[in-house]
Wavefront OBJ file of the C-alpha trace (Angstrom):
o trace
v 76.334 120.048 145.418
v 76.735 116.232 144.907
v 73.865 114.411 143.470
v 71.851 111.784 145.567
v 72.854 109.409 142.704
v 76.450 110.061 143.953
v 76.306 110.473 147.904
v 78.558 107.764 149.849
v 75.901 105.321 151.626
v 76.410 104.681 154.709
v 75.794 102.034 156.403
v 75.571 101.565 160.660
v 73.813 97.572 160.888
v 71.824 95.312 158.890
v 69.933 97.418 156.411
v 67.561 96.308 153.586
v 66.447 98.555 149.963
v 63.578 99.192 149.530
v 61.129 101.189 147.438
v 57.139 101.749 147.082
v 55.509 99.716 144.004
v 54.617 102.259 141.584
v 51.819 100.583 139.744
v 49.522 100.873 143.884
v 52.223 102.165 146.362
v 52.914 99.023 148.192
v 55.764 98.992 150.310
v 58.458 96.732 148.230
v 61.838 95.330 149.238
v 64.729 94.104 146.920
v 65.422 90.328 147.127
v 68.819 88.534 146.793
v 67.393 88.220 143.090
v 67.023 91.572 142.094
v 63.198 91.741 142.657
v 60.525 93.059 144.670
v 58.408 91.427 147.107
v 56.003 92.657 149.644
v 57.241 91.095 151.979
v 60.257 91.620 154.355
v 61.237 87.937 155.385
v 62.482 87.928 152.176
v 63.894 90.488 151.628
v 67.622 90.165 151.277
v 69.355 92.621 154.491
v 73.178 94.137 153.490
v 76.113 94.917 156.103
v 77.956 97.327 154.404
v 77.750 99.874 151.598
v 79.616 97.767 148.928
v 76.122 95.346 149.161
v 74.140 97.750 149.785
v 75.353 99.636 146.214
v 75.318 96.315 144.644
v 71.182 95.834 144.802
v 70.801 99.344 145.198
v 71.996 100.285 141.711
v 69.706 98.444 139.570
v 66.903 98.838 142.054
v 66.883 102.978 140.848
v 66.827 101.731 137.248
v 63.426 99.841 138.052
v 61.646 103.050 137.569
v 58.806 100.850 135.916
v 58.214 99.210 138.848
v 59.234 100.567 142.342
v 59.889 104.780 142.751
v 61.929 106.285 145.509
v 64.352 103.278 146.226
v 66.481 103.710 149.356
v 68.645 102.215 151.989
v 66.760 101.099 155.281
v 67.596 100.474 158.491
v 66.372 96.960 160.018
v 66.662 94.849 163.069
v 67.951 90.881 162.960
v 65.295 89.043 165.664
v 65.217 85.588 166.524
v 65.711 84.511 162.915
v 63.135 87.242 161.617
v 63.603 90.768 159.800
v 62.287 94.100 161.542
v 61.939 97.004 160.525
v 64.801 99.632 162.068
v 63.117 102.479 163.113
v 59.468 103.912 163.731
v 59.378 105.203 159.921
v 59.971 101.757 158.816
v 57.569 100.418 161.267
v 54.357 102.376 159.913
v 55.470 102.142 156.126
v 55.037 98.454 157.122
v 52.133 98.187 158.983
v 50.434 101.532 157.725
v 48.785 104.677 159.451
v 48.870 105.072 163.304
v 45.170 105.946 163.505
v 41.691 104.768 162.177
v 40.523 106.338 159.251
v 37.450 107.694 159.400
v 35.961 106.334 155.836
v 36.936 102.900 154.544
v 38.603 103.703 150.709
v 36.525 101.328 147.656
v 33.264 100.291 150.301
l 1 2 3 4 5 6 7 8 9 10 11 12 13 14 15 16 17 18 19 20 21 22 23 24 25 26 27 28 29 30 31 32 33 34 35 36 37 38 39 40 41 42 43 44 45 46 47 48 49 50 51 52 53 54 55 56 57 58 59 60 61 62 63 64 65 66 67 68 69 70 71 72 73 74 75 76 77 78 79 80 81 82 83 84 85 86 87 88 89 90 91 92 93 94 95 96 97 98 99 100 101 102 103 104 105
């Protein structure tokens, strides 16, 4: 069995590196400067496995700031970066239903 860290990355279109911030669980994206941002518009978009690996490897090593790092598909429309599938749309926008109570209220 191959370790998840040794698996080959398969990119079929524009993609970003995403994770959850360790401190509060917020969805974060890796920038070209190898930093984390909560804004998908500031994420580095990659289109091949080599570029993805260059961002992914140090991102996975940054376990003090972000967890569950992976490559996620995106769509590029009118110079905007948009989630490429339903899972990423839900991660970005939050629950698909109204919660019965408010946290922190």
